[in-house]
Steps between C-alpha positions, in 0.01 A plus 500: 500500500314201349832328426611544855172350625544198275850445634373510861220254412744257348726527798204445745392191303850353519520581874167330565615182321825495691321562830247219428789269421661586834167453683436158351850400601431631854175303512680184403752554779215549751323185389826302523564630854142401600541151364824451690342627827198269448732209449687584817175533699372157372830341581508653847143371564594148390805495728283628787244229437764218498628623833152462649491128425557255786857380545592221264214578261585615143290680247385297201263743326426871534193693369243765587122443499192630672413344833223242540246778566580666167624816673857602558796355315729256680860392436509118508800275542457128453758346739689180476275360780203522257334787691402841368627804688292810447611865549290811454646713218365806676773466766762568240292752312469715814880518512556610136186707443624839624854476344340383174255794484786744570721339227225502241416859591861613450525308166179670379637846588823431322329380187249787506782760531706325227202520262512884499871558443465595140592870571822383669592280206427786259725733709780249485456453128508877431881533445483213241199661339673834480809340353291326232312823418826694473658235277195501276510874477873501414449238235237722322715816508698578181873424540724805548772432238696810618563340838619179337729699276643683803569171671669356187722812469603481868596130458686560172716776653632267772875430489633154574811648658317739737403309815329806657271576211128427543178521299313828570229656288349739760150354426321404828288242311819320400663522842418143611630361170821703539559362847448145377734542202767672711491221755539248218792689349667527838475127554632429153793731555580339840490151340725616214752640757487181701563293194782715384656494845468119511668456161775743594569332837493153341746613232726644764495181710568279202787728378719409802513121456537538125795735548661250746442211259654699216798589718574140588450379143758757384734387782456136385572600144827676596645282776265210580628271226832465668446610862305229693434726803341765270292228333359369832435851633321602184291187477385542864418866446306421177296235684413737785410790274291291257311354803444845630373618159271190479347580841454861405324416172269256681410767753432753227278247314316430821423865564409551130250215509352634824462852355324365195269272698648178355640365823284205589419425867400147601274589800450224757465457874840475665640499852725806542652351815625190319623702203714742706632200700621346175683822404654502847633146464642563152664828618682317779638249246629748242622777737703386801638848572174624672282367781150436380203477731134413433199605708181338365142454610360190669215466250492535123507854368329469164490751214382485142786544261762371262734285704806548280450875483449555870799279587708702247401823687610343830835398346557847366454657842721233664776546242476871542542463876802272461657731243510793730567325830840419651598135532397349833193725541148364532230498227156427635210360297156503660138439426209661697124492490315831535129589480410446135862460392799269500845647483858392466795698635872517411726676748875555496774668696657656194602845382145626492381798296451872554163661436613639159579151372196344665263700277651351182592145582229354274585721204650305214881508479519711815795432727636717772852642469624239754342214292652630177843507659455150635597202291173335587294792380298290253280629221259704707202309368447235773283709735307637200413147397405404864271807518329403169434154632353633826285756315374236259373298805329795655761528777686784667862550606607684816870595534669612819870574473766683698854572372757271666228316695315294240177463301168322533267428211145390588282372214131451563251301287122462540423198719276214383341217705 
């Protein structure tokens, strides 16, 4: 009982010190407010006095002194005409007296009430105090080695090949630790699966160009030394496949650096309107088979980001739109300002996507069956890279697509002034 009393006394003492600190801060705020109000009153009185001067007369000196009879105070302005103009301070005092008394009364009540809030502070500190007391109690209790042994046994019996297995001792005291460890294991297994899937997909994607290169090399070895047509065909195919492999490796390295946190972003203020306009102009130059349109904003649409990275994301969406759109169809690039955001939009009249494909378009190496059968199917990494870039800039991507109608990608970034 005595120990409990001592704990309460310590807590009350701390609460009183905290409350006194708050009260002194409140007192300082009240004094500051009074000083500001007094300054405003004096300034207003000075302005009023100047307005009472005759037209064309300016004030040269201002001061307050008792009148010649030694009674009431007067506000005196020495004018530019070398005359003294006297005003009874009581005129102004009569105006501010009642509001001043009311204000001072309210401030006194506030400070008086704040002085006796120790109990409220103690009540708010109680959860922290209880936590400290419990921690101190636990630290003094002898460690239960049996529980630690049970936890070690449960961990040692885990199998690396069993994804469903979890740590479970049946001890309620260890339940929170079990939950934390199981969540950690689950995340580790998901990361391992993701890494294995990435390596498997990358190996599969690289296998195709390697097989093609090997095939043409063998053909060159057999017939290319004498057949000029085979030689030209093989050289062209080798150039195309080696370029495809180079691009694929660069994309894989980009994503690997991003996953490991080694992808550097050079953040700076940039005009999204101008950036998308540049991509629009270059798209018209390199692709004459589609009609490109640009719908920008009248003013600058500024975001904070890596110019090269954001421009790369725009190019990826534009190239994706051209890849799956028939020649002669329109591809629209647009920039729009929204409350708190700036967005760019890429819209096409292409093949579109069904809901099943739409849910996976940003998965790495994912391509719909139609895309895989298409010669322009690509590596399936472009949209994954674009999404990484947008995520790294705190942006979002909205996709609207209908099969045989077209797709629209809207990318939003936080707006800056």
